[in-house]
C-alpha positions in Angstrom: 50.6 -32.4 5.1 50.8 -33.6 1.3 49.5 -30.8 -1.0 46.4 -30.6 -2.9 47.0 -32.1 -6.5 47.3 -29.6 -9.2 43.9 -30.8 -11.3 46.4 -29.9 -14.4 49.2 -33.1 -13.2 45.8 -35.4 -12.9 44.6 -34.5 -15.8 48.2 -36.1 -17.2 47.7 -39.0 -15.6 44.5 -39.8 -16.8 45.4 -38.9 -20.6 48.5 -41.9 -20.1 45.9 -44.3 -18.1 43.8 -43.8 -21.4 46.3 -44.0 -23.6 48.9 -45.8 -22.3 51.3 -43.8 -24.8 53.0 -40.6 -23.6 53.3 -39.1 -27.1 48.8 -40.0 -27.1 48.6 -38.2 -24.3 50.4 -35.5 -24.9 49.0 -35.1 -28.3 45.2 -35.4 -26.3 45.9 -32.5 -24.1 47.6 -30.1 -26.7 51.0 -30.4 -25.2 54.8 -32.3 -25.8 55.7 -35.5 -24.6 58.3 -33.6 -22.3 56.1 -31.2 -20.7 53.4 -34.1 -19.9 56.5 -36.4 -18.8 57.6 -33.2 -16.5 54.3 -33.0 -14.9 53.9 -36.7 -14.6 57.4 -37.0 -12.4 56.3 -33.3 -10.1 53.0 -35.4 -9.4 55.0 -38.5 -8.4 57.0 -36.3 -6.3 53.8 -35.1 -4.5 52.5 -38.6 -3.7 55.6 -39.8 -2.7 55.8 -42.9 -5.2 55.8 -44.2 -8.6 52.7 -43.6 -10.8 53.6 -44.7 -13.6 55.3 -47.3 -15.2 57.3 -46.4 -18.4 59.3 -49.1 -19.2 55.8 -50.7 -19.9 54.4 -51.4 -23.0 52.2 -50.1 -23.6 52.7 -47.8 -20.5 50.8 -48.3 -17.5 49.9 -47.0 -14.5 51.6 -48.2 -10.9 50.0 -50.4 -8.2 50.2 -47.2 -6.4 49.2 -45.1 -9.9 45.4 -47.5 -10.1 44.6 -46.6 -6.1 45.3 -42.7 -7.2 43.4 -43.0 -10.8 40.1 -43.0 -9.5 39.9 -40.2 -7.5 41.8 -38.3 -9.8 38.7 -38.9 -12.4 36.1 -37.8 -9.5 38.4 -34.1 -8.6 38.8 -33.7 -12.6 34.8 -34.4 -12.8 33.8 -32.3 -9.5 36.3 -29.2 -10.7 34.3 -29.0 -13.8 31.1 -29.6 -12.2 32.6 -26.4 -10.4 33.5 -24.3 -13.2 30.2 -25.0 -14.7 28.3 -24.2 -12.2 30.2 -20.7 -11.8 29.5 -20.2 -15.2 25.9 -20.1 -14.9 24.0 -17.4 -13.6 21.4 -19.0 -12.1 19.9 -17.5 -9.0 22.8 -15.0 -8.2 20.1 -11.9 -8.0 17.8 -11.5 -5.3 13.7 -10.3 -5.4 11.9 -10.0 -1.4 8.7 -10.7 -1.4 6.1 -10.2 1.9 2.6 -10.7 1.6 0.1 -11.9 4.3 -0.3 -16.2 3.8 -4.0 -16.5 2.8 -2.6 -14.3 -0.7 0.7 -17.2 -1.4 -2.2 -19.2 -3.3 -1.9 -21.1 -5.9 -2.4 -18.2 -8.4 0.0 -16.7 -7.6 2.9 -19.3 -7.1 1.7 -20.1 -11.2 3.3 -16.1 -11.1 6.0 -16.7 -9.6 7.1 -20.1 -11.6 6.0 -17.9 -14.4 8.1 -15.5 -13.9 10.9 -17.5 -12.5 10.9 -19.8 -15.8 11.9 -16.2 -17.6 14.9 -15.0 -15.5 16.8 -17.7 -14.3 19.1 -15.3 -12.7 16.9 -13.8 -10.0 15.8 -16.0 -6.9 12.4 -14.7 -5.5 12.7 -14.8 -1.8 9.6 -14.4 -0.3 7.7 -14.1 3.2 4.3 -14.8 4.4 3.7 -12.8 8.0 0.8 -9.9 9.3 0.6 -7.2 7.5 1.8 -4.6 9.6 4.7 -6.8 9.9 5.2 -6.7 6.5 4.7 -3.3 6.0 7.2 -2.0 9.2 9.5 -3.9 7.1 9.1 -3.3 3.8 9.5 0.8 4.6 12.8 -0.6 6.5 14.0 -1.8 3.0 13.4 -5.7 3.4 11.6 -6.3 0.8 11.1 -5.1 -2.6 7.8 -5.7 -3.2 4.9 -6.1 -0.8 1.6 -7.3 -0.5 -0.2 -6.0 2.8 -3.9 -5.6 4.0 -4.8 -2.0 5.4 -8.1 0.0 6.1 -6.5 2.9 3.9 -3.7 2.9 1.0 -0.3 4.7 0.9 0.4 7.3 -1.1 3.1 5.2 -2.6 1.2 2.2 -3.7 1.5 0.4 -6.8 -2.2 -1.2 -7.0 -5.3 -1.6 -4.2 -8.0 -3.9 -4.2 -10.7 -4.2 -1.4 -11.3 -7.5 0.3 -14.8 -8.0 1.3 -15.3 -9.0 5.0 -17.7 -10.9 6.7 -18.5 -12.7 10.1 -18.3 -16.7 10.0 -19.2 -19.2 12.1 -19.4 -23.3 11.8 -22.1 -24.4 9.6 -23.8 -26.6 12.6 -24.3 -23.3 14.0 -22.7 -22.5 17.8 -25.6 -20.4 18.7 -23.2 -17.3 19.1 -26.6 -15.1 19.3 -27.5 -16.1 21.7 -24.4 -15.9 24.1 -24.1 -14.2 26.6 -20.7 -13.3 25.7 -19.5 -14.3 22.1 -16.8 -16.1 21.8 -14.4 -15.3 19.4 -11.6 -17.0 16.6 -9.0 -14.6 16.1 -5.0 -13.9 15.2 -2.5 -13.1 17.4 -2.7 -9.4 18.8 -1.6 -6.5 16.0 -3.9 -8.7 13.3 -5.7 -6.2 11.7 -8.9 -8.3 10.9 -8.7 -9.1 14.7 -8.4 -4.9 15.7 -11.4 -4.5 13.3 -13.7 -7.0 15.2 -13.1 -5.8 18.6 -14.2 -2.4 17.4 -17.1 -3.8 15.6 -18.0 -5.3 18.5 -17.4 -2.7 20.9 -19.6 0.3 18.4 -22.3 -2.9 19.0 -21.7 -3.1 22.3 -21.5 -6.6 22.9 -19.7 -8.4 25.1 -17.2 -11.0 23.8 -14.1 -12.5 24.9 -11.2 -14.4 22.8 -11.7 -18.3 22.8 -8.6 -19.1 20.9 -6.1 -17.5 18.7 -3.9 -18.6 15.7 -1.1 -17.4 14.1 -1.9 -18.9 10.8 -5.5 -18.6 8.5 -5.8 -21.7 8.1 -5.7 -22.7 12.2 -8.1 -19.9 12.5 -11.0 -20.9 9.7 -10.9 -24.8 11.0 -11.3 -23.5 14.4 -14.5 -21.6 13.4 -15.8 -24.8 11.2 -15.2 -26.7 14.7 -17.3 -24.4 16.6 -15.1 -22.7 18.8 -16.7 -19.0 18.3 -16.8 -16.8 15.1 -14.3 -14.7 13.4 -14.4 -12.0 10.8 -12.5 -13.7 7.6 -12.2 -12.1 3.8 -14.5 -13.7 2.0 -11.9 -15.0 -1.1 -10.5 -17.2 2.0 -13.2 -19.3 3.4 -13.7 -20.7 -0.3 -14.4 -25.1 0.3 -14.1 -24.3 4.4 -17.3 -25.8 6.2 -18.4 -22.2 7.3 -21.8 -20.3 7.0 -21.4 -16.5 7.1 -23.4 -14.7 10.0 -25.1 -11.8 8.8 -27.0 -10.6 11.8 -23.7 -10.1 13.5 -23.5 -6.7 11.6 -21.9 -5.3 8.4 -18.0 -5.0 7.8 -16.4 -2.3 5.7 -13.8 -3.9 3.4 -10.2 -4.2 3.7 -7.7 -2.9 1.2 -5.5 -5.3 0.0 -2.3 -3.0 -1.2 1.1 -3.5 -3.1 3.9 -1.9 -2.9 7.3 -2.0 -4.9 10.6 0.0 -5.4 11.2 2.1 -7.9 12.1 0.3 -11.3 12.0 -1.1 -13.9 13.0 -4.5 -16.0 12.2 -7.5 -13.6 11.0 -5.7 -10.8 7.8 -3.8 -12.3 7.2 -7.5 -14.9 7.2 -9.1 -11.6 5.1 -6.4 -10.1 2.7 -6.9 -13.0 2.4 -10.6 -12.5 1.3 -10.0 -9.3 -1.1 -7.2 -9.6 -2.9 -9.4 -12.0 -3.2 -12.4 -9.4 -5.0 -10.1 -7.1 -7.1 -8.7 -10.2 -8.3 -11.4 -10.5 -9.0 -12.4 -7.1 -11.0 -9.4 -6.4 -13.2 -9.6 -9.3 
């Protein structure tokens, strides 16, 4: 098997092809004429063919040299690109973020974008999911910053905001109060809204059944808007949807939106402050 071509030898071949002269090629590469001649000899030995016609004036490539020169230029270009890539620290550090799907908003994305522009060397790895799962993964060290929804904030919470909730049904009305058992639209098992929904209906002695379970906020809101059933949702997440708030199903205690972050200053603390500003504006 033929050995890999040394980029230094290929650079000498390109210099000769461009200048047509060993002396000029040597000057271009800041080496002696004898050195560049030796390098061409080594390259020809590796290739198993004469690559340069030394008897021609000006010096020119042989047929095999012409066949190789295009590849030589591309190899050198790729080599330079690789060197530039390794000198650029962009994206070489990472901050991992966890947050509920409905908090991955355009405003939050803008905060991430502003941070990314100021810190090119940091890559933001964001994961959305259910709050209980996100909280557990944060405790296990998987995230640097996490935003979760919870009934009560933990002692190490960096910031917390109230998340008002309400019962919602389709704007056209589905007669849920008159139903013998309320059809519910909810998140999968383990979702906080789901548990709170069940607990409140049990306290009020209402009969209910799960008519639809969706793994995303979008699917839950769409099912409610279509009249599948009622659901307990954050007020901030239903803007623009064709839903109506059902106050006749009882008042609901607000959830807490809490941000937790690892100890540290610098970029991590800066990102935390940017995320808190978004959550604060949302709560206001």
